[in-house]
Each structure stands twice: as C-alpha cells, then as structure tokens.
C-alpha atoms as an extended CHARMM CRD file, in Angstrom:
* protein
*
       288  EXT
         1         1  MET       CA              0.0500000000        0.0660000000       -0.2470000000  PROA      1               0.0000000000
         2         2  TYR       CA              1.0140000000        3.4040000000       -0.9880000000  PROA      2               0.0000000000
         3         3  ASN       CA              0.0330000000        5.9270000000        1.4830000000  PROA      3               0.0000000000
         4         4  ALA       CA              0.3820000000       10.3920000000        0.6470000000  PROA      4               0.0000000000
         5         5  SER       CA              3.3360000000       11.4820000000        2.9570000000  PROA      5               0.0000000000
         6         6  TRP       CA              3.9270000000       14.5520000000        3.3330000000  PROA      6               0.0000000000
         7         7  GLY       CA              7.5160000000       14.4790000000        2.2990000000  PROA      7               0.0000000000
         8         8  ALA       CA              6.4190000000       13.2860000000       -1.4250000000  PROA      8               0.0000000000
         9         9  VAL       CA              4.1360000000       16.5100000000       -0.7260000000  PROA      9               0.0000000000
        10        10  VAL       CA              7.2500000000       18.8660000000       -0.3540000000  PROA      10              0.0000000000
        11        11  ARG       CA              9.5150000000       16.8370000000       -2.5680000000  PROA      11              0.0000000000
        12        12  ARG       CA             11.3660000000       19.0430000000       -4.8100000000  PROA      12              0.0000000000
        13        13  ASP       CA             12.1330000000       16.4620000000       -7.8110000000  PROA      13              0.0000000000
        14        14  LEU       CA              7.8400000000       15.2230000000       -7.2690000000  PROA      14              0.0000000000
        15        15  PHE       CA              7.9510000000       16.6980000000      -11.1390000000  PROA      15              0.0000000000
        16        16  GLY       CA             10.9600000000       15.8640000000      -12.7460000000  PROA      16              0.0000000000
        17        17  PRO       CA             13.9440000000       17.3440000000      -13.1170000000  PROA      17              0.0000000000
        18        18  ARG       CA             12.6680000000       20.7830000000      -15.0820000000  PROA      18              0.0000000000
        19        19  PRO       CA              9.0200000000       20.6650000000      -14.8090000000  PROA      19              0.0000000000
        20        20  ASP       CA              7.1510000000       22.4140000000      -17.0500000000  PROA      20              0.0000000000
        21        21  PRO       CA              6.2880000000       26.3320000000      -16.0090000000  PROA      21              0.0000000000
        22        22  ARG       CA              2.9510000000       26.7170000000      -17.6700000000  PROA      22              0.0000000000
        23        23  ASP       CA              1.9540000000       23.2360000000      -15.7430000000  PROA      23              0.0000000000
        24        24  ARG       CA              2.3000000000       24.9960000000      -11.9940000000  PROA      24              0.0000000000
        25        25  PRO       CA             -1.0770000000       25.2910000000      -11.3390000000  PROA      25              0.0000000000
        26        26  TYR       CA             -1.6160000000       21.6770000000      -12.2450000000  PROA      26              0.0000000000
        27        27  ARG       CA              1.2530000000       21.0010000000       -9.4310000000  PROA      27              0.0000000000
        28        28  PHE       CA              0.1990000000       23.1230000000       -6.9760000000  PROA      28              0.0000000000
        29        29  VAL       CA             -3.4970000000       20.8330000000       -7.7130000000  PROA      29              0.0000000000
        30        30  ILE       CA             -1.0390000000       17.8920000000       -7.2980000000  PROA      30              0.0000000000
        31        31  ARG       CA              0.4020000000       18.4850000000       -4.2650000000  PROA      31              0.0000000000
        32        32  LEU       CA             -3.1170000000       20.6350000000       -2.8430000000  PROA      32              0.0000000000
        33        33  ALA       CA             -4.4440000000       16.7230000000       -3.2350000000  PROA      33              0.0000000000
        34        34  LEU       CA             -1.8380000000       15.3820000000       -1.8010000000  PROA      34              0.0000000000
        35        35  ILE       CA             -2.3710000000       16.9630000000        1.7610000000  PROA      35              0.0000000000
        36        36  VAL       CA             -5.8060000000       15.5940000000        1.5320000000  PROA      36              0.0000000000
        37        37  PHE       CA             -4.9530000000       12.2970000000        1.0080000000  PROA      37              0.0000000000
        38        38  ARG       CA             -2.8590000000       12.5490000000        3.9230000000  PROA      38              0.0000000000
        39        39  LEU       CA             -4.8450000000       13.7740000000        5.8700000000  PROA      39              0.0000000000
        40        40  PHE       CA             -7.4660000000       11.6910000000        5.5200000000  PROA      40              0.0000000000
        41        41  GLY       CA             -4.8540000000        8.3150000000        5.0380000000  PROA      41              0.0000000000
        42        42  PHE       CA             -6.3010000000        7.1800000000        1.9710000000  PROA      42              0.0000000000
        43        43  ARG       CA             -4.0660000000        3.6510000000        1.9700000000  PROA      43              0.0000000000
        44        44  PHE       CA             -3.3400000000        3.2920000000       -2.3360000000  PROA      44              0.0000000000
        45        45  ASP       CA             -2.6720000000        1.1610000000       -4.1830000000  PROA      45              0.0000000000
        46        46  VAL       CA             -1.2840000000        1.6140000000       -7.3870000000  PROA      46              0.0000000000
        47        47  ARG       CA             -0.0410000000       -0.9720000000      -10.0080000000  PROA      47              0.0000000000
        48        48  GLY       CA              1.2820000000       -0.3410000000      -13.3880000000  PROA      48              0.0000000000
        49        49  GLN       CA              2.9540000000        3.0200000000      -13.4040000000  PROA      49              0.0000000000
        50        50  GLU       CA              5.5450000000        1.3350000000      -15.8050000000  PROA      50              0.0000000000
        51        51  HSD       CA              3.4570000000        0.8280000000      -18.4560000000  PROA      51              0.0000000000
        52        52  VAL       CA              2.8790000000        4.8340000000      -18.6340000000  PROA      52              0.0000000000
        53        53  PRO       CA              5.3010000000        6.3830000000      -20.8940000000  PROA      53              0.0000000000
        54        54  ALA       CA              8.2280000000        8.3970000000      -19.9740000000  PROA      54              0.0000000000
        55        55  GLU       CA              7.6100000000       10.7240000000      -23.2280000000  PROA      55              0.0000000000
        56        56  GLY       CA              5.1320000000       10.6010000000      -26.1930000000  PROA      56              0.0000000000
        57        57  GLY       CA              1.1550000000       11.4200000000      -26.2580000000  PROA      57              0.0000000000
        58        58  ALA       CA             -0.7370000000        8.2300000000      -25.3720000000  PROA      58              0.0000000000
        59        59  ILE       CA             -4.5180000000        7.6670000000      -23.7360000000  PROA      59              0.0000000000
        60        60  ILE       CA             -5.3710000000        6.0720000000      -20.4340000000  PROA      60              0.0000000000
        61        61  CYS       CA             -8.6810000000        4.6970000000      -20.6930000000  PROA      61              0.0000000000
        62        62  SER       CA            -10.4290000000        3.8500000000      -17.2970000000  PROA      62              0.0000000000
        63        63  ASN       CA            -13.9180000000        3.1600000000      -15.2890000000  PROA      63              0.0000000000
        64        64  HSD       CA            -15.6660000000        5.1110000000      -13.4090000000  PROA      64              0.0000000000
        65        65  VAL       CA            -16.4990000000        4.6780000000      -10.5470000000  PROA      65              0.0000000000
        66        66  SER       CA            -16.8940000000        7.8610000000       -8.7170000000  PROA      66              0.0000000000
        67        67  PHE       CA            -16.4840000000       11.9010000000       -8.8230000000  PROA      67              0.0000000000
        68        68  LEU       CA            -12.4900000000       11.6860000000       -7.4170000000  PROA      68              0.0000000000
        69        69  ASP       CA            -11.3730000000        8.9930000000      -10.4820000000  PROA      69              0.0000000000
        70        70  PHE       CA            -10.0000000000       11.3910000000      -11.3480000000  PROA      70              0.0000000000
        71        71  THR       CA             -7.4800000000       13.0630000000       -9.2950000000  PROA      71              0.0000000000
        72        72  PHE       CA             -6.4970000000        9.0050000000       -8.5170000000  PROA      72              0.0000000000
        73        73  LEU       CA             -6.0770000000        7.5920000000      -11.7890000000  PROA      73              0.0000000000
        74        74  GLY       CA             -3.0410000000       11.1390000000      -11.6340000000  PROA      74              0.0000000000
        75        75  LEU       CA             -1.2520000000        8.9980000000       -9.5190000000  PROA      75              0.0000000000
        76        76  ALA       CA             -0.1160000000        6.5160000000      -11.7600000000  PROA      76              0.0000000000
        77        77  THR       CA              1.9790000000        8.6090000000      -13.9940000000  PROA      77              0.0000000000
        78        78  LEU       CA              4.3480000000       10.6210000000      -11.0890000000  PROA      78              0.0000000000
        79        79  PRO       CA              6.3890000000        8.7110000000      -11.4060000000  PROA      79              0.0000000000
        80        80  GLN       CA              7.4000000000        8.9040000000      -15.1970000000  PROA      80              0.0000000000
        81        81  HSD       CA              7.2300000000       13.0490000000      -14.2830000000  PROA      81              0.0000000000
        82        82  ARG       CA              3.4590000000       12.5740000000      -16.4670000000  PROA      82              0.0000000000
        83        83  MET       CA              0.4170000000       15.0250000000      -16.0250000000  PROA      83              0.0000000000
        84        84  VAL       CA             -2.5440000000       14.1210000000      -17.4300000000  PROA      84              0.0000000000
        85        85  ARG       CA             -4.9910000000       16.0380000000      -19.6370000000  PROA      85              0.0000000000
        86        86  PHE       CA             -8.3630000000       14.8830000000      -18.5180000000  PROA      86              0.0000000000
        87        87  MET       CA            -11.3160000000       14.9800000000      -20.7190000000  PROA      87              0.0000000000
        88        88  ALA       CA            -14.2000000000       16.2220000000      -19.1500000000  PROA      88              0.0000000000
        89        89  LYS       CA            -17.8030000000       17.7360000000      -19.5810000000  PROA      89              0.0000000000
        90        90  SER       CA            -17.8630000000       21.3730000000      -20.5350000000  PROA      90              0.0000000000
        91        91  ALA       CA            -20.1360000000       22.5740000000      -17.5460000000  PROA      91              0.0000000000
        92        92  VAL       CA            -16.9690000000       22.2170000000      -15.3520000000  PROA      92              0.0000000000
        93        93  PHE       CA            -15.2040000000       24.3160000000      -17.6460000000  PROA      93              0.0000000000
        94        94  THR       CA            -17.9610000000       27.2750000000      -16.7520000000  PROA      94              0.0000000000
        95        95  HSD       CA            -17.9450000000       26.3850000000      -13.1460000000  PROA      95              0.0000000000
        96        96  TRP       CA            -17.1110000000       29.6980000000      -10.8480000000  PROA      96              0.0000000000
        97        97  LEU       CA            -14.4420000000       27.0840000000       -8.9980000000  PROA      97              0.0000000000
        98        98  SER       CA            -13.8830000000       24.5920000000      -10.9290000000  PROA      98              0.0000000000
        99        99  GLY       CA            -13.1910000000       26.5450000000      -14.1310000000  PROA      99              0.0000000000
       100       100  PRO       CA             -9.9400000000       28.5700000000      -13.7970000000  PROA      100             0.0000000000
       101       101  PHE       CA             -8.5070000000       25.2770000000      -12.5580000000  PROA      101             0.0000000000
       102       102  MET       CA             -9.2940000000       23.0220000000      -15.3220000000  PROA      102             0.0000000000
       103       103  ARG       CA             -8.4640000000       25.2930000000      -17.7330000000  PROA      103             0.0000000000
       104       104  ALA       CA             -4.6640000000       26.4690000000      -16.0350000000  PROA      104             0.0000000000
       105       105  MET       CA             -4.2520000000       22.4340000000      -15.6300000000  PROA      105             0.0000000000
       106       106  GLN       CA             -5.1180000000       22.0040000000      -19.9670000000  PROA      106             0.0000000000
       107       107  HSD       CA             -8.1640000000       19.6840000000      -19.4950000000  PROA      107             0.0000000000
       108       108  ILE       CA            -10.2180000000       19.0030000000      -22.6220000000  PROA      108             0.0000000000
       109       109  PRO       CA            -13.5690000000       20.5880000000      -22.4470000000  PROA      109             0.0000000000
       110       110  VAL       CA            -16.0550000000       18.2640000000      -24.1090000000  PROA      110             0.0000000000
       111       111  ASP       CA            -19.5590000000       19.5830000000      -25.0470000000  PROA      111             0.0000000000
       112       112  ARG       CA            -21.7170000000       16.7050000000      -25.7460000000  PROA      112             0.0000000000
       113       113  LYS       CA            -23.5270000000       18.1750000000      -28.6240000000  PROA      113             0.0000000000
       114       114  ALA       CA            -21.0120000000       19.3850000000      -30.0860000000  PROA      114             0.0000000000
       115       115  GLY       CA            -18.2610000000       16.9130000000      -29.4880000000  PROA      115             0.0000000000
       116       116  ALA       CA            -16.0470000000       17.0960000000      -33.0430000000  PROA      116             0.0000000000
       117       117  ALA       CA            -14.1750000000       19.6850000000      -31.4740000000  PROA      117             0.0000000000
       118       118  ALA       CA            -12.8570000000       17.8910000000      -28.5380000000  PROA      118             0.0000000000
       119       119  PHE       CA            -11.7240000000       14.9310000000      -30.3790000000  PROA      119             0.0000000000
       120       120  ASP       CA            -10.0200000000       17.3650000000      -32.5680000000  PROA      120             0.0000000000
       121       121  SER       CA             -8.7550000000       18.6830000000      -29.4330000000  PROA      121             0.0000000000
       122       122  ALA       CA             -7.6140000000       15.5420000000      -27.6080000000  PROA      122             0.0000000000
       123       123  VAL       CA             -5.6340000000       14.3710000000      -31.2890000000  PROA      123             0.0000000000
       124       124  ARG       CA             -3.5850000000       18.2120000000      -31.2370000000  PROA      124             0.0000000000
       125       125  ALA       CA             -3.0060000000       17.3940000000      -27.7360000000  PROA      125             0.0000000000
       126       126  LEU       CA             -1.7560000000       13.6970000000      -28.1650000000  PROA      126             0.0000000000
       127       127  LYS       CA              0.0240000000       14.0460000000      -30.8650000000  PROA      127             0.0000000000
       128       128  ASP       CA              1.9620000000       16.6690000000      -29.2600000000  PROA      128             0.0000000000
       129       129  GLY       CA              3.2950000000       14.2350000000      -26.7940000000  PROA      129             0.0000000000
       130       130  GLN       CA              0.8010000000       14.5960000000      -23.7740000000  PROA      130             0.0000000000
       131       131  VAL       CA             -0.8320000000       12.0950000000      -21.9600000000  PROA      131             0.0000000000
       132       132  VAL       CA             -5.1860000000       12.2110000000      -22.2020000000  PROA      132             0.0000000000
       133       133  GLY       CA             -7.3510000000       11.0440000000      -19.6630000000  PROA      133             0.0000000000
       134       134  VAL       CA            -10.5100000000        9.3370000000      -20.5250000000  PROA      134             0.0000000000
       135       135  PHE       CA            -13.1670000000        7.9910000000      -19.1240000000  PROA      135             0.0000000000
       136       136  PRO       CA            -15.4630000000        6.2820000000      -22.5090000000  PROA      136             0.0000000000
       137       137  GLU       CA            -18.7820000000        5.1200000000      -20.2690000000  PROA      137             0.0000000000
       138       138  ALA       CA            -19.5410000000        9.1020000000      -20.3230000000  PROA      138             0.0000000000
       139       139  THR       CA            -20.7640000000        8.5720000000      -16.7510000000  PROA      139             0.0000000000
       140       140  ILE       CA            -20.2220000000        6.8970000000      -13.8650000000  PROA      140             0.0000000000
       141       141  SER       CA            -21.0250000000        3.3140000000      -13.5520000000  PROA      141             0.0000000000
       142       142  SER       CA            -23.8190000000        3.0350000000      -10.9780000000  PROA      142             0.0000000000
       143       143  SER       CA            -23.3470000000       -0.1540000000      -11.2350000000  PROA      143             0.0000000000
       144       144  PHE       CA            -19.9550000000       -0.6950000000      -10.2770000000  PROA      144             0.0000000000
       145       145  THR       CA            -19.5520000000       -2.5060000000      -13.5390000000  PROA      145             0.0000000000
       146       146  VAL       CA            -17.7420000000       -1.7030000000      -16.8820000000  PROA      146             0.0000000000
       147       147  LYS       CA            -20.2350000000        0.0580000000      -18.8610000000  PROA      147             0.0000000000
       148       148  ASP       CA            -20.8270000000        0.0470000000      -22.8360000000  PROA      148             0.0000000000
       149       149  LEU       CA            -17.6350000000        2.4740000000      -24.0980000000  PROA      149             0.0000000000
       150       150  LYS       CA            -18.2350000000        5.3570000000      -26.5360000000  PROA      150             0.0000000000
       151       151  ALA       CA            -15.9230000000        4.8330000000      -29.7700000000  PROA      151             0.0000000000
       152       152  GLY       CA            -14.2460000000        8.2620000000      -29.2780000000  PROA      152             0.0000000000
       153       153  ALA       CA            -11.1860000000        7.1100000000      -27.4150000000  PROA      153             0.0000000000
       154       154  ALA       CA            -10.3300000000        4.5450000000      -30.0250000000  PROA      154             0.0000000000
       155       155  ARG       CA            -10.6930000000        6.6560000000      -33.1100000000  PROA      155             0.0000000000
       156       156  MET       CA             -8.4600000000        9.2680000000      -31.2510000000  PROA      156             0.0000000000
       157       157  ALA       CA             -5.9630000000        6.3890000000      -30.7290000000  PROA      157             0.0000000000
       158       158  ILE       CA             -5.7300000000        5.6270000000      -34.5650000000  PROA      158             0.0000000000
       159       159  ASP       CA             -6.3460000000        9.1300000000      -35.3910000000  PROA      159             0.0000000000
       160       160  ALA       CA             -3.2260000000       10.0530000000      -33.6210000000  PROA      160             0.0000000000
       161       161  GLY       CA             -0.9250000000        7.2730000000      -33.3080000000  PROA      161             0.0000000000
       162       162  VAL       CA             -1.0010000000        6.1000000000      -30.1830000000  PROA      162             0.0000000000
       163       163  PRO       CA             -1.4650000000        3.5070000000      -27.5410000000  PROA      163             0.0000000000
       164       164  ILE       CA             -3.9880000000        2.9730000000      -25.5810000000  PROA      164             0.0000000000
       165       165  LEU       CA             -3.4330000000        2.3180000000      -21.7370000000  PROA      165             0.0000000000
       166       166  PRO       CA             -6.5280000000        0.5340000000      -20.0670000000  PROA      166             0.0000000000
       167       167  ALA       CA             -7.0660000000        1.4240000000      -16.4760000000  PROA      167             0.0000000000
       168       168  ALA       CA             -9.3050000000        0.7230000000      -14.0140000000  PROA      168             0.0000000000
       169       169  VAL       CA             -9.7760000000        2.6560000000      -10.5410000000  PROA      169             0.0000000000
       170       170  TRP       CA            -11.9860000000        1.3690000000       -7.2830000000  PROA      170             0.0000000000
       171       171  GLY       CA            -12.0750000000        2.7720000000       -3.5540000000  PROA      171             0.0000000000
       172       172  GLY       CA            -13.2280000000        6.2600000000       -4.2510000000  PROA      172             0.0000000000
       173       173  HSD       CA            -17.1330000000        5.2000000000       -4.7210000000  PROA      173             0.0000000000
       174       174  ARG       CA            -17.8040000000        4.4600000000       -1.1250000000  PROA      174             0.0000000000
       175       175  ILE       CA            -16.1770000000        8.3350000000       -0.5750000000  PROA      175             0.0000000000
       176       176  ALA       CA            -17.6880000000       10.2490000000       -3.3180000000  PROA      176             0.0000000000
       177       177  THR       CA            -20.0770000000        8.6120000000       -5.4930000000  PROA      177             0.0000000000
       178       178  LYS       CA            -22.7380000000        9.3940000000       -7.8350000000  PROA      178             0.0000000000
       179       179  GLY       CA            -26.8110000000        9.1210000000       -5.8440000000  PROA      179             0.0000000000
       180       180  HSD       CA            -25.0030000000        8.2860000000       -2.3730000000  PROA      180             0.0000000000
       181       181  ASP       CA            -23.8130000000       11.4550000000        0.2930000000  PROA      181             0.0000000000
       182       182  VAL       CA            -20.5610000000       12.1000000000        0.0790000000  PROA      182             0.0000000000
       183       183  VAL       CA            -18.7330000000       10.6670000000        3.7130000000  PROA      183             0.0000000000
       184       184  LEU       CA            -14.7280000000       12.1360000000        3.9100000000  PROA      184             0.0000000000
       185       185  ARG       CA            -13.9100000000        8.0070000000        6.0630000000  PROA      185             0.0000000000
       186       186  ARG       CA            -10.4800000000        8.1080000000        7.2170000000  PROA      186             0.0000000000
       187       187  ASN       CA             -7.8140000000        5.1640000000        6.2760000000  PROA      187             0.0000000000
       188       188  THR       CA            -10.1230000000        4.1240000000        2.6500000000  PROA      188             0.0000000000
       189       189  PRO       CA             -8.3270000000        1.6650000000        0.5150000000  PROA      189             0.0000000000
       190       190  VAL       CA             -8.3630000000        2.9120000000       -2.5970000000  PROA      190             0.0000000000
       191       191  THR       CA             -6.5560000000        1.0010000000       -6.1930000000  PROA      191             0.0000000000
       192       192  VAL       CA             -5.6710000000        1.5920000000       -8.9790000000  PROA      192             0.0000000000
       193       193  LEU       CA             -4.1040000000       -0.8470000000      -11.5700000000  PROA      193             0.0000000000
       194       194  ILE       CA             -2.6940000000        1.2160000000      -15.4580000000  PROA      194             0.0000000000
       195       195  GLY       CA             -2.9340000000       -2.0540000000      -18.2430000000  PROA      195             0.0000000000
       196       196  GLU       CA             -0.2290000000       -2.8110000000      -20.9390000000  PROA      196             0.0000000000
       197       197  PRO       CA             -0.3720000000       -0.6920000000      -24.2540000000  PROA      197             0.0000000000
       198       198  LEU       CA             -2.3590000000       -1.4690000000      -26.3330000000  PROA      198             0.0000000000
       199       199  VAL       CA             -1.4000000000       -0.6640000000      -29.6840000000  PROA      199             0.0000000000
       200       200  ALA       CA             -3.9210000000       -0.4880000000      -32.8880000000  PROA      200             0.0000000000
       201       201  GLU       CA             -3.2020000000       -2.7290000000      -35.3930000000  PROA      201             0.0000000000
       202       202  PRO       CA             -2.6990000000       -1.7190000000      -39.0960000000  PROA      202             0.0000000000
       203       203  GLY       CA             -6.0950000000       -1.6480000000      -40.0270000000  PROA      203             0.0000000000
       204       204  GLU       CA             -6.9370000000       -2.0350000000      -36.9950000000  PROA      204             0.0000000000
       205       205  LYS       CA            -11.0810000000       -0.9750000000      -37.1380000000  PROA      205             0.0000000000
       206       206  VAL       CA            -12.6200000000        1.3600000000      -34.9870000000  PROA      206             0.0000000000
       207       207  GLN       CA            -14.6210000000       -1.2990000000      -33.1880000000  PROA      207             0.0000000000
       208       208  SER       CA            -11.5830000000       -3.8690000000      -32.9030000000  PROA      208             0.0000000000
       209       209  LEU       CA             -9.7780000000       -1.5160000000      -30.7380000000  PROA      209             0.0000000000
       210       210  LEU       CA            -12.4720000000       -0.7770000000      -28.6910000000  PROA      210             0.0000000000
       211       211  ARG       CA            -13.4410000000       -4.3300000000      -27.5900000000  PROA      211             0.0000000000
       212       212  ARG       CA             -9.8200000000       -5.5020000000      -27.0220000000  PROA      212             0.0000000000
       213       213  THR       CA             -9.7480000000       -1.6770000000      -24.6150000000  PROA      213             0.0000000000
       214       214  ARG       CA            -12.9110000000       -2.8210000000      -22.7350000000  PROA      214             0.0000000000
       215       215  ALA       CA            -12.0190000000       -6.8930000000      -22.3540000000  PROA      215             0.0000000000
       216       216  ALA       CA             -8.9880000000       -5.2540000000      -20.4060000000  PROA      216             0.0000000000
       217       217  MET       CA            -10.6700000000       -2.3250000000      -18.7250000000  PROA      217             0.0000000000
       218       218  VAL       CA            -12.8610000000       -5.7030000000      -17.2550000000  PROA      218             0.0000000000
       219       219  GLU       CA            -10.3900000000       -7.4080000000      -16.7000000000  PROA      219             0.0000000000
       220       220  LEU       CA             -8.2210000000       -4.7900000000      -14.8110000000  PROA      220             0.0000000000
       221       221  LEU       CA            -11.3160000000       -4.2460000000      -12.8500000000  PROA      221             0.0000000000
       222       222  ASP       CA            -12.1040000000       -7.9190000000      -11.7000000000  PROA      222             0.0000000000
       223       223  GLU       CA             -7.9760000000       -7.5820000000      -10.4560000000  PROA      223             0.0000000000
       224       224  ALA       CA             -9.1780000000       -4.6800000000       -8.3980000000  PROA      224             0.0000000000
       225       225  GLN       CA            -12.1050000000       -5.3880000000       -6.8740000000  PROA      225             0.0000000000
       226       226  ARG       CA            -10.7100000000       -9.2180000000       -5.9330000000  PROA      226             0.0000000000
       227       227  SER       CA             -7.3570000000       -7.5350000000       -4.7020000000  PROA      227             0.0000000000
       228       228  TYR       CA             -9.2200000000       -4.8360000000       -2.6120000000  PROA      228             0.0000000000
       229       229  PRO       CA             -8.5480000000       -5.7960000000        1.2390000000  PROA      229             0.0000000000
       230       230  ASP       CA            -11.9900000000       -4.1640000000        2.6540000000  PROA      230             0.0000000000
       231       231  ARG       CA            -15.2770000000       -6.2170000000        2.7320000000  PROA      231             0.0000000000
       232       232  PRO       CA            -18.6600000000       -5.0150000000        3.6260000000  PROA      232             0.0000000000
       233       233  ALA       CA            -18.9510000000       -4.0350000000        7.0550000000  PROA      233             0.0000000000
       234       234  GLY       CA            -22.6860000000       -5.5240000000        7.3320000000  PROA      234             0.0000000000
       235       235  ASP       CA            -25.5220000000       -6.2370000000        4.7480000000  PROA      235             0.0000000000
       236       236  ASP       CA            -26.1440000000       -2.0440000000        4.8670000000  PROA      236             0.0000000000
       237       237  ASP       CA            -22.8370000000       -1.7830000000        3.5140000000  PROA      237             0.0000000000
       238       238  ARG       CA            -22.8260000000       -3.5220000000        0.8170000000  PROA      238             0.0000000000
       239       239  TRP       CA            -23.9200000000       -0.8880000000       -0.9700000000  PROA      239             0.0000000000
       240       240  TRP       CA            -20.5460000000       -0.5610000000       -2.4290000000  PROA      240             0.0000000000
       241       241  LEU       CA            -20.3010000000       -3.8750000000       -4.3010000000  PROA      241             0.0000000000
       242       242  PRO       CA            -21.4270000000       -5.1350000000       -7.8080000000  PROA      242             0.0000000000
       243       243  ALA       CA            -24.5320000000       -6.9120000000       -7.8500000000  PROA      243             0.0000000000
       244       244  HSD       CA            -22.5300000000      -10.4800000000       -8.7960000000  PROA      244             0.0000000000
       245       245  LEU       CA            -20.3030000000      -10.0650000000       -5.9770000000  PROA      245             0.0000000000
       246       246  GLY       CA            -23.1580000000       -9.7390000000       -3.5080000000  PROA      246             0.0000000000
       247       247  GLY       CA            -23.8060000000       -6.5830000000       -3.1820000000  PROA      247             0.0000000000
       248       248  THR       CA            -26.8550000000       -4.1380000000       -3.5770000000  PROA      248             0.0000000000
       249       249  ALA       CA            -25.3990000000       -1.9070000000       -6.2350000000  PROA      249             0.0000000000
       250       250  PRO       CA            -28.0170000000       -1.9490000000       -9.5540000000  PROA      250             0.0000000000
       251       251  THR       CA            -27.7390000000       -5.1330000000      -11.6740000000  PROA      251             0.0000000000
       252       252  PRO       CA            -25.7740000000       -3.7210000000      -15.1270000000  PROA      252             0.0000000000
       253       253  GLU       CA            -29.1470000000       -3.6250000000      -16.6630000000  PROA      253             0.0000000000
       254       254  GLN       CA            -30.8050000000       -1.8180000000      -13.3880000000  PROA      254             0.0000000000
       255       255  ALA       CA            -28.0930000000        0.2480000000      -13.7130000000  PROA      255             0.0000000000
       256       256  ALA       CA            -29.2830000000        1.3840000000      -17.4950000000  PROA      256             0.0000000000
       257       257  VAL       CA            -32.9510000000        2.2510000000      -16.9590000000  PROA      257             0.0000000000
       258       258  LEU       CA            -31.9230000000        4.6770000000      -14.4160000000  PROA      258             0.0000000000
       259       259  ASP       CA            -28.9800000000        6.6520000000      -16.4550000000  PROA      259             0.0000000000
       260       260  THR       CA            -32.5370000000        6.5630000000      -19.0360000000  PROA      260             0.0000000000
       261       261  GLU       CA            -34.5240000000        8.2880000000      -17.0840000000  PROA      261             0.0000000000
       262       262  HSD       CA            -31.8760000000       10.4500000000      -15.4840000000  PROA      262             0.0000000000
       263       263  ALA       CA            -30.4540000000       11.6600000000      -19.2600000000  PROA      263             0.0000000000
       264       264  ALA       CA            -34.8310000000       12.3510000000      -19.4370000000  PROA      264             0.0000000000
       265       265  GLY       CA            -34.7810000000       14.9770000000      -16.9690000000  PROA      265             0.0000000000
       266       266  ARG       CA            -35.9730000000       12.8020000000      -14.5900000000  PROA      266             0.0000000000
       267       267  LYS       CA            -35.3000000000       13.0260000000      -10.8490000000  PROA      267             0.0000000000
       268       268  VAL       CA            -33.8720000000        8.9620000000      -10.1950000000  PROA      268             0.0000000000
       269       269  LYS       CA            -35.0060000000        8.0760000000       -6.1420000000  PROA      269             0.0000000000
       270       270  THR       CA            -32.1440000000        6.1650000000       -4.6720000000  PROA      270             0.0000000000
       271       271  THR       CA            -32.4350000000        3.8230000000       -1.6190000000  PROA      271             0.0000000000
       272       272  ARG       CA            -30.1190000000        5.3200000000        1.2330000000  PROA      272             0.0000000000
       273       273  PRO       CA            -29.6780000000        3.5430000000        4.6350000000  PROA      273             0.0000000000
       274       274  HSD       CA            -31.8410000000        4.7880000000        7.4150000000  PROA      274             0.0000000000
       275       275  PRO       CA            -29.4890000000        6.9300000000       10.1520000000  PROA      275             0.0000000000
       276       276  LEU       CA            -29.7690000000        4.1910000000       12.7840000000  PROA      276             0.0000000000
       277       277  ALA       CA            -28.4740000000        1.4200000000       10.4380000000  PROA      277             0.0000000000
       278       278  ARG       CA            -26.1770000000        4.0280000000        9.3110000000  PROA      278             0.0000000000
       279       279  LEU       CA            -24.4040000000        4.0150000000       13.0010000000  PROA      279             0.0000000000
       280       280  LYS       CA            -24.5620000000        0.7610000000       12.8220000000  PROA      280             0.0000000000
       281       281  THR       CA            -22.2230000000        0.3220000000       10.5050000000  PROA      281             0.0000000000
       282       282  LEU       CA            -19.8490000000        2.9610000000       11.5840000000  PROA      282             0.0000000000
       283       283  ILE       CA            -19.6010000000        1.5030000000       14.9910000000  PROA      283             0.0000000000
       284       284  ALA       CA            -19.2060000000       -2.4090000000       13.4530000000  PROA      284             0.0000000000
       285       285  ARG       CA            -16.3910000000       -0.3150000000       11.1810000000  PROA      285             0.0000000000
       286       286  ALA       CA            -14.9630000000        1.8080000000       14.5230000000  PROA      286             0.0000000000
       287       287  ARG       CA            -14.4010000000       -1.9640000000       15.9000000000  PROA      287             0.0000000000
       288       288  ARG       CA            -12.5380000000       -3.4830000000       13.2070000000  PROA      288             0.0000000000
C-alpha cells in the first residue's frame, strides 16, 4: 500500500528535474491533493505505473465509479513525471470555482452536443506528446461494472497513432459517487491499476480496438475488486459492491434504466440507509 506522505508533498523533484513552467497550477493542485490524501489517510494500491510512457502521447482509458477518479489516476503517472489532460464535460470549465483550475491545467472540455471540437483538441494534444485521460463510459457507472464504451477514445488512438493504456480505479466510490452522500471516511483503500499498452494493429478498425480496450478494462476492474482489502461491514454496507459480487448495487440492466431516466430529466430516487442503520455501520467499522 502507498500512503501519501508529507515528504511527497514537499519533494522538489516530484515532477522531474525540469518541469514545464506552464504546469505550475497543475503541480499546485497535485500537491494540494496529496495533502488531502495524507490528512484522510487514504491507502493506495497503485500498480502498472511502469506502463505509462516517459514521453510521447498516450490515452488512459479508465472505468468510472466516483467523482474523485481523476485525482487517483494521476498518482499512477507521477513516477514518470507525466501530467494527464482529462476530458471532462464543459460545465466543469464554466463553473466559477473549478473552471479557472481546469483551464489552467489544460484539461479538455467536452460539449456533448458538439463533440468534434473536443475530439480535435484531444488528437492535437496527443500528437504534441501529451497523456490524455478518458472515461469512455461517459458517466459514472452506478452498477460499478464496466459499461459499454463510447468509440471516441479508440478513434483518437488510431488518428493520433498513440497507445491506449487501459485502467481501473476502485474504492473512491465509497467516498463520493453518484446517488450517495459524500462520506469523508478515513483510511479508505483505493486501488489504481494501469494495464499494458494497446496499440492499434495496421488497418485495425475502431470497433476492434474498442473491444480489446473494454476487455482489458473489465479484466483490470475484476482484479481490483478481487484484491481490494476491505469488505462490507454488514448488510447495510453492501451498497458499494456490484451485484455479481453479492452487493446491493443495481445490476447493469437496472443501471441502464436509471441512466435513461436521468437523461430524460426525471429525478431518480436512490435508496439510502436509515440513519440508525448508518450509525450501526459506523460503529461496526470502528471496531474492526
């Protein structure tokens, strides 16, 4: 397990011997994130960092289970001193608080009604040697399994001639995810896995590369879930496990219905534990 240390927060060479001056805001945000990780004692299991190229373009394709996934994925690129330019919905860039930071960190806004501009921006960044982060499911998976992927990441990899790095994150959804209260619990384990690069074969079609990417992501997520050190504290704490592992999260089919209702603008009701049940869960966790 990796625990963010105060030493890492102040390390002069954390970003390499000659970091790009334009990334000064990004480096500040990363150090701030490390402080938060340290204060809450998050326990990280980060594997596959060696697959991140030291230079040149690459696409990190990850599953998406929490609002914090992008911060955790960044840990896997730090050993190679790489900054990930994440593709995120354009509303985040117009927000009064997050907008200036997102623009300063050179992330890529995505307008779902006009996606061509975001695609072109990402391809340019890849050809310029940047690492671009993509959540190809396009939204958080409430079933905590890998959903069907949008084809954009595979198209970008082929157009830019760069590898795809399949990835999986697990554990952050226990802190902050769609349909559940934010719980800033201490000592939460978070797993981050980066798989071997996938390079498009000569003449390979987008859908073929997309299938290979999804299969690799499913395998990595299965490994992250199998090796995760925590288990639910009781029946009321099984919400964060997928149904096929005995959890009470929606099945992929049920999640698809919820996503359709959400897209149609209908508010989705989520079942939340009774306050007394939550108190019992906290007491049980404290005794472990």
